[in-house]
C-alpha positions as CSV (number, residue, x, y, z in Angstrom):
1,M,9.1,13.6,-9.1
2,S,11.5,15.8,-7.3
3,M,10.4,16.8,-3.8
4,D,13.4,19.1,-3.2
5,R,14.9,19.5,-6.6
6,S,13.3,22.9,-7.1
7,T,15.2,24.2,-4.1
8,S,18.6,22.5,-4.5
9,A,21.7,24.4,-5.2
10,T,22.3,22.8,-8.5
11,A,18.8,23.0,-10.0
12,P,17.5,26.1,-11.8
13,A,14.9,28.2,-10.2
14,D,11.3,27.5,-11.0
15,P,10.1,29.5,-14.0
16,V,6.7,29.7,-12.3
17,P,7.6,30.7,-8.7
18,P,5.2,30.3,-5.9
19,A,3.0,33.2,-5.0
20,E,4.5,35.2,-2.1
21,P,1.5,34.9,0.1
22,A,2.1,31.2,0.3
23,R,5.4,31.9,2.0
24,G,4.0,34.3,4.5
25,G,1.4,34.3,7.2
26,N,-0.9,31.3,7.7
27,R,-1.7,30.9,4.0
28,R,0.9,28.2,3.4
29,W,-0.5,26.1,6.2
30,W,-3.9,26.4,4.8
31,A,-2.4,25.3,1.5
32,L,-0.8,22.3,3.3
33,A,-4.3,21.4,4.6
34,A,-5.5,21.4,1.0
35,V,-2.7,19.0,0.0
36,C,-3.5,16.8,3.1
37,L,-7.1,16.6,1.9
38,S,-5.9,15.5,-1.5
39,V,-3.8,12.6,-0.1
40,L,-6.4,11.7,2.5
41,V,-8.4,9.7,0.0
42,I,-5.4,7.5,-0.6
43,G,-5.2,6.7,3.2
44,F,-8.9,5.9,3.2
45,D,-8.7,3.7,0.1
46,G,-5.9,1.7,1.6
47,T,-8.0,0.3,4.5
48,I,-11.6,0.9,3.8
49,L,-11.6,-1.5,0.8
50,N,-10.5,-4.5,2.9
51,V,-13.5,-4.3,5.2
52,A,-15.8,-4.6,2.1
53,L,-14.0,-7.6,0.6
54,P,-16.3,-10.2,2.2
55,D,-19.4,-8.3,1.0
56,M,-17.9,-8.1,-2.5
57,A,-17.2,-11.9,-2.5
58,V,-20.9,-12.6,-1.9
59,Q,-22.6,-9.8,-3.9
60,L,-20.3,-9.8,-6.9
61,R,-19.7,-13.6,-6.7
62,A,-16.0,-12.8,-6.6
63,S,-13.4,-15.6,-6.0
64,T,-10.3,-15.2,-3.9
65,G,-8.3,-14.5,-7.1
66,Q,-10.7,-11.8,-8.1
67,L,-10.6,-10.2,-4.7
68,Q,-6.8,-10.2,-5.0
69,W,-7.1,-8.4,-8.4
70,I,-9.6,-5.9,-6.9
71,V,-6.8,-4.9,-4.5
72,D,-3.9,-5.4,-6.8
73,A,-5.2,-3.7,-9.9
74,Y,-4.9,-0.4,-8.0
75,L,-1.5,-1.2,-6.5
76,V,0.1,-2.4,-9.7
77,V,-0.9,0.8,-11.7
78,F,-0.2,3.0,-8.7
79,A,3.3,1.6,-8.2
80,A,4.3,1.5,-11.9
81,A,2.9,5.0,-12.8
82,M,4.0,6.9,-9.8
83,L,7.5,7.9,-11.1
84,P,6.4,9.0,-14.6
85,A,3.4,10.8,-13.1
86,G,5.7,12.7,-10.8
87,L,8.0,13.7,-13.6
88,L,5.1,14.9,-15.8
89,G,3.9,17.0,-12.9
90,D,7.4,18.5,-12.4
91,R,7.6,19.4,-16.1
92,F,4.0,20.6,-16.9
93,G,2.7,21.8,-13.6
94,R,2.4,20.1,-10.2
95,R,-0.9,21.7,-9.1
96,K,-2.4,21.2,-12.6
97,L,-1.7,17.5,-12.7
98,L,-2.5,17.0,-9.0
99,I,-6.0,18.3,-9.7
100,G,-6.1,16.1,-12.8
101,G,-5.3,13.1,-10.6
102,L,-8.0,14.0,-8.1
103,M,-10.6,14.4,-10.9
104,L,-9.6,11.0,-12.4
105,F,-9.8,9.3,-8.9
106,G,-13.2,10.9,-8.3
107,A,-14.6,9.9,-11.7
108,A,-13.4,6.3,-11.2
109,S,-14.9,6.3,-7.7
110,L,-18.3,7.3,-9.1
111,V,-18.2,4.5,-11.7
112,G,-17.1,2.1,-9.0
113,T,-20.3,2.7,-7.0
114,L,-22.2,1.3,-10.0
115,A,-20.0,-1.7,-10.8
116,D,-22.1,-4.9,-11.1
117,S,-19.3,-7.4,-11.7
118,A,-15.8,-8.2,-10.4
119,E,-14.3,-7.5,-13.8
120,T,-15.8,-4.0,-14.0
121,L,-14.6,-3.2,-10.5
122,I,-11.1,-4.5,-11.3
123,A,-10.9,-2.1,-14.3
124,V,-12.2,0.8,-12.1
125,R,-9.6,0.1,-9.5
126,A,-6.9,0.3,-12.1
127,V,-8.1,3.8,-13.1
128,M,-8.1,4.8,-9.5
129,G,-4.5,3.6,-9.2
130,L,-3.6,5.9,-12.1
131,G,-5.3,8.8,-10.4
132,G,-3.5,8.0,-7.1
133,A,-0.2,7.9,-8.9
134,F,-0.5,11.6,-9.6
135,I,-1.9,12.5,-6.2
136,M,0.8,11.1,-4.0
137,P,4.1,12.3,-5.6
138,L,2.8,15.7,-6.6
139,G,1.3,16.4,-3.2
140,I,4.9,15.9,-1.8
141,A,6.5,17.8,-4.7
142,I,4.4,20.9,-4.1
143,L,5.7,21.4,-0.5
144,P,9.2,23.0,-1.4
145,G,7.4,25.8,-3.2
146,L,5.3,26.5,0.0
147,F,7.8,26.1,2.8
148,S,11.4,27.1,3.5
149,P,14.0,24.4,4.1
150,A,13.7,24.9,7.9
151,E,9.9,24.4,7.8
152,R,9.9,21.6,5.2
153,P,10.4,18.6,7.6
154,R,7.5,19.7,9.7
155,A,5.3,20.1,6.6
156,V,6.2,16.7,5.3
157,A,5.4,15.2,8.7
158,V,2.0,16.9,8.8
159,M,1.2,15.6,5.3
160,T,2.3,12.1,6.2
161,A,0.2,12.2,9.3
162,G,-2.7,13.5,7.3
163,M,-2.6,10.4,5.0
164,A,-2.1,8.1,8.0
165,V,-5.3,9.5,9.6
166,G,-7.2,7.7,6.8
167,M,-5.8,4.3,7.8
168,P,-7.6,4.0,11.2
169,L,-10.7,5.9,10.1
170,G,-11.0,3.7,7.0
171,P,-12.2,0.5,8.6
172,M,-14.6,2.2,11.0
173,L,-16.1,4.4,8.3
174,G,-16.3,1.5,5.9
175,G,-18.1,-0.7,8.5
176,L,-20.5,2.1,9.3
177,L,-21.4,2.6,5.6
178,L,-21.7,-1.1,4.9
179,N,-24.1,-1.6,7.8
180,H,-26.5,1.0,6.3
181,F,-25.7,1.0,2.6
182,W,-24.5,-1.1,-0.2
183,W,-20.8,-1.9,-0.7
184,G,-20.4,0.8,-3.4
185,S,-20.8,3.5,-0.8
186,I,-17.2,3.0,0.2
187,F,-16.2,4.6,-3.1
188,L,-18.9,7.3,-2.9
189,I,-17.3,8.7,0.2
190,N,-14.3,9.7,-1.8
191,V,-16.3,12.2,-3.9
192,P,-16.9,15.0,-1.4
193,L,-13.4,14.8,-0.1
194,I,-12.1,15.1,-3.7
195,V,-14.3,18.0,-4.5
196,I,-13.2,19.9,-1.4
197,G,-9.6,19.1,-2.2
198,I,-9.8,20.4,-5.8
199,V,-11.4,23.7,-4.7
200,A,-8.9,24.1,-1.9
201,C,-6.0,23.4,-4.3
202,L,-7.3,25.9,-6.9
203,W,-7.7,28.6,-4.2
204,L,-4.7,28.1,-2.0
205,V,-1.9,26.1,-3.8
206,P,0.4,28.0,-6.2
207,E,1.5,26.4,-9.5
208,S,5.2,25.3,-9.8
209,V,7.2,23.5,-12.4
210,D,10.8,22.2,-12.8
211,P,11.8,21.7,-16.5
212,A,15.2,20.4,-15.4
213,V,13.8,17.0,-14.4
214,P,14.5,14.0,-16.7
215,R,12.0,13.4,-19.5
216,V,9.5,10.7,-19.1
217,D,10.6,7.5,-20.8
218,P,7.5,5.9,-22.3
219,L,9.2,2.7,-23.0
220,S,10.5,2.3,-19.4
221,A,7.0,3.3,-18.0
222,T,5.3,0.7,-20.2
223,V,7.8,-2.0,-19.4
224,G,7.4,-1.3,-15.7
225,V,3.6,-1.6,-15.8
226,L,3.7,-4.8,-17.9
227,G,6.4,-6.4,-15.8
228,L,4.6,-5.8,-12.5
229,A,1.3,-6.9,-13.9
230,A,2.8,-10.1,-15.3
231,L,4.4,-10.9,-12.0
232,T,1.1,-10.3,-10.1
233,F,-0.9,-12.3,-12.7
234,G,1.5,-15.3,-12.3
235,F,1.2,-15.3,-8.5
236,I,-2.6,-14.9,-8.5
237,Q,-3.3,-17.6,-11.2
238,G,-0.8,-20.1,-9.8
239,P,-3.1,-21.8,-7.3
240,A,-6.0,-21.8,-9.7
241,D,-4.3,-23.0,-12.9
242,G,-1.3,-24.8,-11.4
243,W,2.2,-23.5,-11.0
244,G,3.3,-25.6,-13.9
245,S,0.7,-24.4,-16.4
246,G,1.9,-22.7,-19.5
247,K,0.0,-19.5,-18.8
248,V,1.5,-19.1,-15.3
249,V,5.0,-20.0,-16.3
250,A,4.9,-17.7,-19.3
251,A,3.7,-14.8,-17.1
252,L,6.4,-15.3,-14.5
253,V,9.1,-15.7,-17.2
254,A,7.8,-12.5,-18.9
255,A,7.9,-10.7,-15.6
256,V,11.5,-11.6,-14.9
257,L,12.5,-10.5,-18.5
258,L,10.6,-7.3,-18.4
259,L,11.6,-6.2,-14.9
260,G,15.2,-7.3,-15.5
261,G,15.2,-5.3,-18.8
262,L,13.8,-2.3,-16.9
263,V,16.6,-2.3,-14.4
264,W,19.2,-2.8,-17.1
265,R,17.8,0.1,-19.2
266,E,17.6,2.5,-16.4
267,R,21.1,1.8,-15.3
268,T,22.4,2.6,-18.8
269,Q,20.5,5.8,-19.2
270,P,22.3,9.1,-18.6
271,H,19.2,10.6,-17.0
272,P,17.2,7.6,-15.7
273,M,13.6,7.8,-14.7
274,V,14.3,5.3,-11.9
275,D,17.6,5.9,-10.3
276,F,18.7,2.5,-8.9
277,T,22.2,3.9,-8.0
278,L,20.6,5.2,-4.9
279,L,20.6,1.7,-3.5
280,A,24.4,1.8,-3.4
281,N,24.0,3.7,-0.1
282,R,23.9,1.1,2.6
283,V,21.6,3.1,5.0
284,Y,19.2,3.9,2.2
285,R,19.2,0.3,0.9
286,W,18.6,-1.5,4.1
287,S,16.1,1.2,5.4
288,T,14.2,0.8,2.1
289,A,14.3,-3.0,2.5
290,A,12.7,-2.8,5.9
291,S,10.0,-0.4,4.7
292,V,9.3,-2.8,1.7
293,L,9.0,-5.9,3.9
294,V,6.7,-4.2,6.4
295,S,4.4,-3.1,3.5
296,F,4.4,-6.7,2.3
297,V,3.4,-8.0,5.7
298,L,0.8,-5.3,6.3
299,V,-1.2,-5.9,3.1
300,G,-1.1,-9.6,3.8
301,G,-2.5,-9.1,7.2
302,L,-5.2,-6.7,6.0
303,F,-6.2,-9.1,3.2
304,V,-6.9,-12.1,5.5
305,L,-8.1,-10.4,8.7
306,P,-11.4,-8.9,7.5
307,Q,-12.4,-12.2,6.0
308,Y,-11.6,-14.0,9.2
309,L,-13.4,-11.5,11.4
310,Q,-16.5,-11.5,9.2
311,A,-16.9,-15.0,7.7
312,V,-15.4,-17.0,10.6
313,L,-16.0,-15.0,13.7
314,G,-19.3,-13.6,12.4
315,Y,-18.9,-9.9,13.0
316,D,-20.6,-7.4,10.8
317,A,-18.7,-4.8,8.8
318,L,-18.7,-2.1,11.5
319,G,-17.6,-4.6,14.1
320,T,-14.8,-5.7,11.9
321,G,-13.6,-2.2,11.4
322,L,-13.6,-1.5,15.1
323,R,-11.7,-4.8,15.8
324,L,-8.9,-3.8,13.4
325,M,-8.2,-0.7,15.6
326,P,-5.6,-2.4,17.9
327,L,-3.4,-2.5,14.8
328,M,-3.7,1.2,14.2
329,V,-3.5,2.2,17.9
330,G,-0.3,0.2,18.3
331,L,1.2,1.7,15.2
332,L,0.4,5.3,16.2
333,I,1.8,4.8,19.8
334,A,5.0,3.2,18.6
335,A,5.5,5.8,15.8
336,R,5.5,8.6,18.4
337,A,8.0,6.7,20.6
338,A,10.3,5.7,17.7
339,E,11.9,9.1,17.3
340,R,13.1,9.2,20.9
341,L,14.4,5.7,20.7
342,V,16.3,6.3,17.4
343,A,18.0,9.3,19.1
344,K,19.2,7.0,21.9
345,L,19.9,3.7,20.1
346,S,20.2,4.5,16.3
347,A,17.7,3.6,13.6
348,R,19.5,0.3,13.0
349,W,18.5,-1.3,16.4
350,V,15.1,0.3,16.5
351,V,14.2,-1.1,13.1
352,A,15.7,-4.5,13.9
353,A,13.7,-4.7,17.1
354,G,10.6,-3.6,15.4
355,M,11.0,-6.4,12.8
356,L,11.4,-8.9,15.7
357,V,8.1,-7.6,17.2
358,V,6.4,-8.0,13.8
359,A,7.8,-11.6,13.6
360,A,6.5,-12.4,17.1
361,S,3.0,-11.0,16.3
362,M,2.8,-13.0,13.1
363,L,4.0,-16.3,14.7
364,L,1.5,-15.8,17.5
365,G,-1.3,-15.2,15.0
366,A,-0.2,-18.4,13.1
367,T,-1.3,-20.5,16.1
368,T,-4.9,-19.5,15.7
369,A,-7.2,-22.5,16.0
370,T,-10.9,-23.1,15.2
371,G,-12.9,-21.9,18.2
372,D,-10.5,-19.2,19.3
373,G,-12.2,-15.9,20.0
374,Y,-11.2,-12.3,19.2
375,G,-9.0,-12.0,22.3
376,R,-6.0,-13.7,20.7
377,T,-6.5,-11.7,17.5
378,A,-6.5,-8.4,19.4
379,L,-3.3,-9.4,21.2
380,W,-1.3,-10.2,18.0
381,L,-2.8,-7.2,16.1
382,S,-1.6,-4.9,18.9
383,L,1.9,-6.4,18.7
384,L,1.8,-6.1,14.9
385,G,1.0,-2.4,15.1
386,V,3.8,-1.7,17.6
387,G,6.3,-3.6,15.5
388,M,5.2,-1.6,12.4
389,G,5.5,1.7,14.2
390,F,9.0,0.9,15.3
391,T,10.0,-0.3,11.8
392,M,8.2,1.9,9.2
393,V,8.7,5.4,10.7
394,P,12.5,5.2,11.6
395,A,13.2,3.2,8.4
396,M,11.7,5.8,6.1
397,G,13.3,8.6,8.1
398,A,16.7,7.0,7.9
399,A,16.3,6.3,4.2
400,M,15.7,10.0,3.4
401,A,18.3,11.3,5.9
402,A,20.9,9.2,4.2
403,L,20.6,11.1,0.9
404,P,21.8,14.6,0.0
405,E,19.1,17.2,-0.3
406,E,19.2,17.4,-4.1
407,R,18.4,13.7,-4.4
408,A,15.6,13.6,-1.8
409,G,12.9,13.8,-4.3
410,V,14.0,11.0,-6.5
411,G,14.9,9.0,-3.4
412,S,11.4,9.4,-2.0
413,G,9.9,8.4,-5.4
414,L,12.0,5.2,-5.5
415,L,11.1,4.3,-1.9
416,Q,7.4,4.8,-2.5
417,T,7.5,2.9,-5.8
418,L,9.2,-0.1,-4.2
419,R,6.8,-0.1,-1.2
420,Q,3.7,-0.1,-3.5
421,S,5.2,-2.8,-5.6
422,A,5.8,-4.9,-2.5
423,S,2.2,-4.3,-1.5
424,A,0.9,-5.6,-4.9
425,I,3.2,-8.6,-4.8
426,G,2.2,-9.3,-1.1
427,V,-1.5,-9.4,-2.0
428,A,-0.8,-11.7,-4.9
429,L,1.7,-14.0,-3.3
430,L,0.1,-14.2,0.2
431,G,-3.4,-14.3,-1.3
432,S,-2.3,-17.3,-3.4
433,L,-0.9,-19.0,-0.4
434,L,-4.2,-18.4,1.4
435,A,-6.2,-19.8,-1.5
436,S,-4.0,-22.9,-1.8
437,G,-4.4,-23.7,1.9
438,Y,-8.1,-23.0,1.9
439,T,-9.0,-25.1,-1.2
440,A,-6.7,-28.0,0.0
441,R,-8.6,-28.4,3.3
442,L,-12.2,-27.6,2.2
443,R,-14.6,-30.5,2.2
444,T,-17.8,-29.9,0.3
445,G,-19.4,-33.3,0.9
446,T,-22.6,-33.8,-1.0
447,V,-23.1,-30.2,-1.9
448,P,-24.2,-29.8,-5.6
449,A,-21.2,-29.3,-8.0
450,V,-22.2,-25.7,-9.0
451,L,-22.5,-24.6,-5.3
452,A,-19.3,-26.5,-4.4
453,H,-17.4,-24.6,-7.0
454,T,-18.8,-21.3,-5.6
455,A,-17.8,-22.4,-2.1
456,R,-14.2,-23.0,-3.2
457,G,-14.0,-19.4,-4.4
458,S,-13.7,-17.9,-0.9
459,V,-14.7,-18.5,2.7
460,S,-17.4,-15.7,2.4
461,A,-18.9,-17.5,-0.5
462,A,-18.8,-20.8,1.3
463,Q,-20.6,-19.3,4.3
464,A,-23.3,-17.9,2.0
465,V,-23.8,-21.4,0.4
466,A,-23.9,-23.0,3.9
467,D,-26.5,-20.5,5.0
468,E,-28.6,-21.2,1.9
469,L,-28.4,-25.0,2.4
470,H,-28.4,-24.9,6.2
471,D,-25.3,-27.0,6.0
472,Q,-23.4,-26.6,9.2
473,A,-20.8,-29.2,8.1
474,L,-19.9,-27.1,5.1
475,A,-19.6,-24.0,7.3
476,A,-17.4,-25.7,9.8
477,S,-15.1,-27.1,7.0
478,A,-14.8,-23.7,5.4
479,H,-13.9,-22.0,8.7
480,G,-11.3,-24.6,9.5
481,A,-9.9,-24.5,5.9
482,F,-9.7,-20.7,6.0
483,I,-7.9,-20.7,9.4
484,H,-5.4,-23.2,8.0
485,G,-4.7,-20.9,5.0
486,M,-4.5,-17.8,7.2
487,N,-2.0,-19.5,9.5
488,L,0.2,-20.4,6.5
489,V,0.2,-16.7,5.5
490,L,1.0,-15.5,9.0
491,L,3.7,-18.2,9.4
492,A,5.4,-17.1,6.2
493,C,5.3,-13.5,7.2
494,G,6.7,-14.3,10.7
495,I,9.6,-16.3,9.4
496,G,10.4,-13.6,6.8
497,S,10.3,-10.9,9.4
498,A,12.6,-12.7,11.8
499,L,15.1,-13.3,9.1
500,S,14.9,-9.7,8.0
501,A,15.4,-8.5,11.5
502,A,18.7,-10.5,11.8
503,L,19.8,-9.3,8.4
504,I,19.1,-5.6,9.2
505,A,20.9,-5.8,12.6
506,W,23.9,-7.4,10.8
507,R,24.1,-5.3,7.6
508,M,22.5,-1.9,8.2
509,P,25.0,0.8,9.4
510,G,24.3,2.5,12.7
511,R,24.8,5.9,11.2
512,T,22.2,7.6,9.1
513,G,24.5,9.9,7.2
514,G,25.1,9.3,3.6
515,E,28.9,9.8,3.6
516,G,31.1,6.8,3.3
517,E,28.2,4.4,3.2
518,S,28.0,3.6,-0.5
519,K,29.7,0.2,-0.2
520,A,27.9,-3.0,0.6
């Protein structure tokens, strides 16, 4: 999945060179717009789904564990398949497999609109993750064939911004659709974007390949998927089956063995698919660690917040989407200011300060009490966005600046794979903490056993049962229990962020160059 390998001094020239018009005039920028359309669906999908989780909990009778799998089935496959997908595109044609990924994503989106059970939707989300695994890395890998080295940083920034646009628009668009249509409409919106993206790629984007990349190792790819899936399964099933149950212990042990075996195998291969030696660079290692932790915290927050805003505070889907905007606004403002601060202070101190702001926001959110309104939530959401903007943008920039140009592609691939893996683990682990706290505090009273079991599945389901029975005591207990579980999640994130800020300030070098920074 080499973003710059095709232009490095040591790599052979592409056998299928880009068409000259893509290098001249405005055509290459129109081609970039086509690539941005392709990755926009990933930005939408990252946030639009969270707004629909409460509706899915009620209409599909999905438990908290199933909601976790609806999110994680996508993330697990996306993270594990990204590197082999990028290598396949490098070898057999980036535009060809980018379009193939878009078609797969679109077909799965269409099937998702018709899903009538949580199990079906989980399977659909896994297929969408496979499609997304081709879209993201190949969208980046196409850029060197379109732009000169001098123009490439701007092009990468434009594409990253194009994907980021989907994040703030996702909750608003999702809320608007859910207020007028059924929950499946959040998947249907992907289809026109994908059709336009495919047509634009066919018309504007030249084909390119790089046969010098390592071959895809099917065994490593399979071990990666199975290991990450086993880890996710263990975390999600722990609260439901008990952490000491044979099924959970077996899954976690298998995950450790599989993922440990993957690291060992890749470190012993002459041409590894996953190059873990990149982590020997201190700047890259600690910048990647900061990006991974922020991704972990972000997905945890986006998993619990829509349920809190809808089921506890009583906002509709559109109102929920709008009330998530302080997070996105804070992120965008801080991201613009981060570059200037890095030039003055270095990435090390900006990232560490950003992590402290994230910690403060999480700890403030963890003090939420029953009866609190939206004002407190808006405050800590804004702080969370600012902290993420000061952490994510300079951390990712420092990570890539620390590597030589010929390793930028594989470095970007490893960084994105670790971030997506952290997102999947975050939903599993933090969602399990939420479920444990919720079920421990919920009191169902005299509610019939069948309905009590439904109420224990999620706060949205409990609210639906309470509405059906006109049981205000059940609703109050569910709200209090959910806030307790949410506060545990935010407290864990806050403590982890504070410790990470201290560690980054202590260990991350102030310089961003790669020379001389390979030792711990």
